[in-house]
C-alpha positions, 0 to 999 in steps of 0.5 A, a space after each residue: 369603349 365605355 359604350 361597347 362595354 355597357 351595351 350588352 347589359 341594356 334591355 332588348 327594347 332599349 337596344 332596339 330603340 337605339 338601332 332602329 333610328 340608325 337603320 332608318 337614317 342609313 336607308 334614307 341616305 342610301 336612297 338619295 332622296 329629296 322630299 318636300 310639301 307645297 300647295 297640298 302636294 308632296 314632291 319626291 325625288 328618288 335618284 337611285 330608284 329603278 325606273 324604266 330603262 334605268 334600273 340603277 336610277 341616276 347612277 351611270 352604268 359606266 361607273 362614272 360621268 365624264 366631261 372635258 372642257 379646255 384641258 380640264 377633265 371632270 369625273 363624277 358619280 352621284 349617290 355612290 363612289 366611282 368605279 373605273 373598268 376602263 379609262 381610269 384617271 392618270 393623275 400626279 396626285 390622287 391620295 384622297 381619292 383612291 391613290 395612284 393604283 385606284 385613282 378615282 375610286 375613293 371619291 365621287 367627284 374628281 377634276 384634273 387640271 394640266 400643270 406643267 404638262 402633267 395632270 394634277 387631280 383634285 378631289 371635289 366631293 364624296 357621296 357622304 357629303 352630298 346635299 340636294 336642293 331645287 334648281 328653281 324653287 318657283 318651278 319644282 318640276 324643273 329638277 334638282 341640284 346635287 352638291 358634292 363637297 370636300 374640305 381639304 387642308 388647303 382648299 374647300 372644293 365642291 361640284 354642283 350637278 344640276 339634274 334637269 328633269 327629262 322624260 325623253 332620256 339621258 343626256 350626259 354633261 356637256 359643259 363645265 364651269 369654274 365659279 370659284 377657286 375650287 367650285 365647279 358646276 355642270 349639268 345632266 338631263 335624266 328622268 330621275 330628276 323628275 319629281 313624283 307628285 302625290 296629292 296630300 289634300 285631305 290626308 290630315 285628320 282635321 279639327 273634327 278628327 282631332 276633337 274626336 280623339 281628344 273626347 275619346 281619350 278623356 272618356 277612356 280616362 274617366 272610365 279607367 279612373 272611375 273603375 280604379 277608384 271604385 275597385 280599390 277605394 270602395 271595394 266594389 267588384 264585378 261589373 259594378 266597378 263601371 262608374 254610373 253604370 245605371 246611366 250607361 245601361 239606360 243610355 240605349 233606351 234613352 237614345 231610342 226614345 229621343 230618336 223616336 220622338 224626333 222622328 214623330 216631330 218631323 213626320 207630323 201626325 200619323 196617317 189616319 189620325 185626325 187632328 183637333 183642327 182637321 177640316 170636317 165635311 158636312 
């Protein structure tokens, strides 16, 4: 309440500085990205970026991915909540994933296990809790893993989906493995799992650019500081406020003379000029 009460009195610039980072963070999260640099190359995975034949990126056009193995059924969606226009989950418990009327539409990963002849559902994760890492750190081109998690009152559950880079098309989940008390692992093949690689070699300024900026900075401080001192302390007005004006005015002529002298030194005597040591024909 205190924050909302003081915001109207803040200057517009401060409000802008507070709002822009939040917008930036939200936009980065919404794009569902992973990016890193290695060996002068920038690897970027943009899972929700539209690509050829897949305008929604990694998102399943059905609203969910599904796999069933040995009586266990898993539904999940990456980078968004699930949507069921057909074949919705029918669970005994679905309170933290949409409730009975909207079961599966309040989370991003849901698993159903048969207990006593009835399907009992457990929420494995939400899109807001998704983290990403490489499948193989030694081979960034293989793809990435998305881990969805849910910290419940009784169990901490998760779903790890390996998104294998496959430029030939999409292959949905075929396997489902339980690797812990409530931790599941599956895999899909998708073009969105392929990295976009940009060379970063030579993109930095380097030591020369850094040194040049430092020199220009101190030169600007020298000019402004000297002009300020001469204007306010010495009472000098006009163009004479520039420190060492005579030097700067004569600098072009000095540089021209030095350049001409240097050129003459390398070219030697001008054409037609006889040196004191030139041979003479008798």
